C-alpha positions as CSV (number, residue, x, y, z in Angstrom):
1,X,-37.8,-62.2,68.9
2,X,-38.8,-63.2,65.4
3,X,-35.6,-62.5,63.6
4,X,-36.9,-63.5,60.1
5,X,-39.8,-61.0,60.4
6,X,-37.4,-58.3,61.7
7,X,-35.1,-59.0,58.8
8,X,-37.9,-58.7,56.3
9,X,-39.0,-55.4,57.9
10,X,-35.5,-54.1,57.7
11,X,-35.3,-54.7,54.0
12,X,-38.8,-53.5,53.2
13,X,-39.0,-50.5,55.6
14,X,-35.4,-49.2,55.7
15,X,-33.5,-50.4,52.8
16,X,-35.8,-50.3,49.8
17,X,-37.0,-46.8,50.7
18,X,-33.4,-45.7,50.7
19,X,-33.1,-46.5,47.0
20,X,-31.5,-49.9,47.3
21,X,-33.2,-51.8,44.5
22,X,-30.4,-54.2,43.4
23,X,-32.1,-57.6,43.9
24,X,-28.7,-59.3,44.5
25,X,-28.1,-57.0,47.4
26,X,-31.6,-57.5,48.8
27,X,-31.4,-61.3,48.5
28,X,-28.0,-61.2,50.3
29,X,-29.3,-59.2,53.2
30,X,-32.2,-61.6,53.5
31,X,-29.9,-64.6,53.6
32,X,-27.1,-63.4,55.9
33,X,-28.1,-63.5,59.6
34,X,-27.1,-60.1,60.9
35,X,-28.1,-61.0,64.4
36,X,-25.2,-63.5,64.6
37,X,-22.7,-60.6,64.1
38,X,-24.1,-58.2,66.6
39,X,-22.6,-58.1,70.2
40,X,-24.9,-60.1,72.5
41,X,-26.1,-57.1,74.6
42,X,-27.4,-55.4,71.4
43,X,-28.8,-58.5,69.6
44,X,-32.4,-57.1,69.7
45,X,-31.2,-54.0,67.9
46,X,-29.7,-56.1,65.0
47,X,-32.1,-54.7,62.5
48,X,-32.6,-51.2,63.9
49,X,-31.8,-48.1,61.8
50,X,-28.9,-47.2,64.0
51,X,-25.1,-47.6,64.6
52,X,-24.4,-50.5,67.1
53,X,-21.5,-50.1,69.5
54,X,-18.7,-52.7,69.1
55,X,-16.3,-51.3,71.7
56,X,-13.0,-49.5,71.2
57,X,-14.9,-46.6,69.7
58,X,-16.0,-48.7,66.7
59,X,-19.6,-49.3,65.5
60,X,-21.6,-51.4,63.0
61,X,-22.9,-49.2,60.2
62,X,-26.7,-48.9,60.1
63,X,-28.2,-51.6,57.7
64,X,-29.2,-49.1,55.0
65,X,-25.6,-47.7,54.8
66,X,-24.3,-51.3,54.4
67,X,-26.8,-51.9,51.7
68,X,-26.0,-48.7,49.8
69,X,-22.3,-49.5,50.0
70,X,-22.9,-52.9,48.5
71,X,-25.1,-51.5,45.7
72,X,-22.7,-48.7,44.9
73,X,-19.6,-51.1,44.7
74,X,-21.4,-53.5,42.3
75,X,-19.2,-56.4,43.5
76,X,-18.7,-59.1,40.9
77,X,-18.0,-62.8,41.6
78,X,-14.4,-62.4,40.2
79,X,-13.6,-59.3,42.3
80,X,-10.6,-59.1,44.7
81,X,-11.7,-57.0,47.7
82,X,-10.0,-55.0,50.4
83,X,-11.9,-54.1,53.5
84,X,-10.5,-51.5,56.0
85,X,-12.1,-52.2,59.4
86,X,-13.4,-55.8,60.0
87,X,-15.5,-54.7,62.9
88,X,-18.3,-57.1,63.6
89,X,-17.4,-59.1,60.5
90,X,-20.9,-58.7,59.0
91,X,-20.0,-56.5,56.1
92,X,-16.9,-58.7,55.5
93,X,-19.3,-61.7,55.2
94,X,-21.5,-59.8,52.7
95,X,-18.5,-58.9,50.6
96,X,-17.2,-62.4,50.7
97,X,-20.5,-63.8,49.5
98,X,-20.5,-61.3,46.7
99,X,-16.9,-61.5,45.4
100,X,-14.0,-63.9,44.9
101,X,-11.8,-63.0,47.9
102,X,-11.7,-60.5,50.7
103,X,-8.7,-59.2,52.6
104,X,-10.0,-57.5,55.8
105,X,-7.7,-55.3,57.9
106,X,-8.6,-54.6,61.6
107,X,-6.5,-52.8,64.1
108,X,-8.3,-54.5,67.1
109,X,-7.1,-58.1,67.6
110,X,-10.2,-58.9,69.6
111,X,-12.4,-58.1,66.5
112,X,-10.2,-60.2,64.2
113,X,-10.5,-63.2,66.5
114,X,-14.2,-62.9,66.9
115,X,-14.8,-62.5,63.2
116,X,-12.8,-65.6,62.5
117,X,-15.1,-67.7,64.7
118,X,-18.1,-66.3,62.9
119,X,-16.8,-67.1,59.5
120,X,-16.1,-70.7,60.5
121,X,-19.7,-71.0,61.8
122,X,-21.1,-69.7,58.5
123,X,-18.6,-71.6,56.3
124,X,-17.1,-68.5,54.8
125,X,-13.6,-69.5,53.6
126,X,-12.7,-66.8,51.1
127,X,-11.6,-64.2,53.7
128,X,-8.1,-63.4,54.9
129,X,-8.0,-61.5,58.2
130,X,-5.1,-59.2,59.2
131,X,-4.7,-57.5,62.5
132,X,-2.9,-54.3,61.4
133,X,-3.3,-50.6,60.8
134,X,-5.1,-50.1,57.5
135,X,-5.4,-46.4,57.5
136,X,-3.3,-46.1,54.4
137,X,-4.7,-49.3,52.8
138,X,-2.9,-52.6,52.3
139,X,-0.2,-52.1,49.6
140,X,1.3,-55.5,49.9
141,X,-1.6,-57.2,48.1
142,X,-2.7,-54.4,45.8
143,X,-4.2,-53.7,43.4
144,X,-7.9,-54.5,44.3
145,X,-11.1,-54.4,42.2
146,X,-13.0,-53.2,45.3
147,X,-12.1,-51.3,48.4
148,X,-14.6,-50.7,51.2
149,X,-13.6,-48.4,54.1
150,X,-15.9,-48.9,57.0
151,X,-14.8,-45.9,59.1
152,X,-14.8,-42.3,58.0
153,X,-11.7,-40.3,57.0
154,X,-11.7,-36.5,57.7
155,X,-9.5,-36.0,54.6
156,X,-9.4,-38.3,51.6
157,X,-5.8,-38.9,50.6
158,X,-4.9,-40.9,47.5
159,X,-3.6,-44.0,49.3
160,X,-6.8,-46.0,48.8
161,X,-7.6,-45.0,45.2
162,X,-4.0,-45.7,44.0
163,X,-4.5,-49.3,45.2
164,X,-7.4,-49.9,42.8
165,X,-7.2,-51.7,39.5
166,X,-8.3,-49.8,36.4
167,X,-12.1,-50.0,36.7
168,X,-11.9,-50.6,40.4
169,X,-14.3,-49.0,42.9
170,X,-13.7,-47.4,46.3
171,X,-16.4,-46.7,48.9
172,X,-15.3,-44.2,51.5
173,X,-17.0,-41.7,53.9
174,X,-15.2,-38.4,54.0
175,X,-15.6,-35.4,56.4
176,X,-16.1,-34.6,60.0
177,X,-19.1,-35.0,62.4
178,X,-22.0,-34.2,62.2
179,X,-22.2,-34.3,58.4
180,X,-20.0,-36.6,56.2
181,X,-20.1,-37.5,52.5
182,X,-20.3,-41.1,51.4
183,X,-18.4,-41.3,48.1
184,X,-17.8,-43.8,45.3
185,X,-14.4,-43.4,43.6
186,X,-13.8,-45.2,40.4
187,X,-10.4,-45.6,38.7
188,X,-10.7,-44.7,35.0
189,X,-7.1,-45.2,34.0
190,X,-3.6,-45.1,35.5
191,X,-3.8,-41.4,36.3
192,X,-7.5,-40.6,36.5
193,X,-10.3,-41.3,38.9
194,X,-14.0,-40.2,39.1
195,X,-15.9,-39.3,42.3
196,X,-19.6,-39.6,42.9
197,X,-21.3,-38.3,46.1
198,X,-23.8,-40.8,47.3
199,X,-25.4,-39.6,50.5
200,X,-24.7,-37.9,53.8
201,X,-24.0,-39.9,57.1
202,X,-21.9,-39.8,60.2
203,X,-19.5,-42.5,61.4
204,X,-16.5,-42.6,63.7
205,X,-13.2,-41.9,62.0
206,X,-10.5,-44.5,61.3
207,X,-7.9,-44.3,64.0
208,X,-4.9,-42.2,62.9
209,X,-6.7,-41.0,59.7
210,X,-5.2,-37.8,58.2
211,X,-7.0,-34.6,59.2
212,X,-7.2,-31.3,57.4
213,X,-4.6,-28.7,58.5
214,X,-5.9,-26.3,61.0
215,X,-5.1,-22.6,60.9
216,X,-4.2,-21.2,64.3
217,X,-4.6,-17.5,64.8
């Protein structure tokens, strides 16, 4: 398989048409070998417009969703970043190449260990990996300039947004299958945040994420 051609096609046929025009993001996607982060049985699907199974009910986001996430967050070289859900480590690597430092929280120790090996291979040294439950964020190192939540949450509580710096940005997918809302939350000041709806998608929920209260008749 010609991975370079497949990568080019991914950017030109999936990502640009999905309104990702930030050249920094496009260059980053062209330079980071996504195929190195995909589980071996699915390597030929590395550039497909689909979620890729990782095991334990987790998936890699489709490439266009990763691209929209990066574009929306506008990561700066000085940014301190929190990622909830390391998964394959691919998005972690993209965030690390964009910002100053990434703390990535993953509940599955298997994924943490695999990601660490990949980061060594690609000489990515500005990532701190934690095997822990990040469903309520990672308060011990807050605040963060950027928070990226890689699984969905049925209900958006204020735990993540309160861990942002003023001016900080949060990407999170809110709702329940089959239709969820990808949102960008920006902290305006100590007591105020703005929310922007970006697009609709569907991703597995974070384990233990709060759910809306159900009425039982």
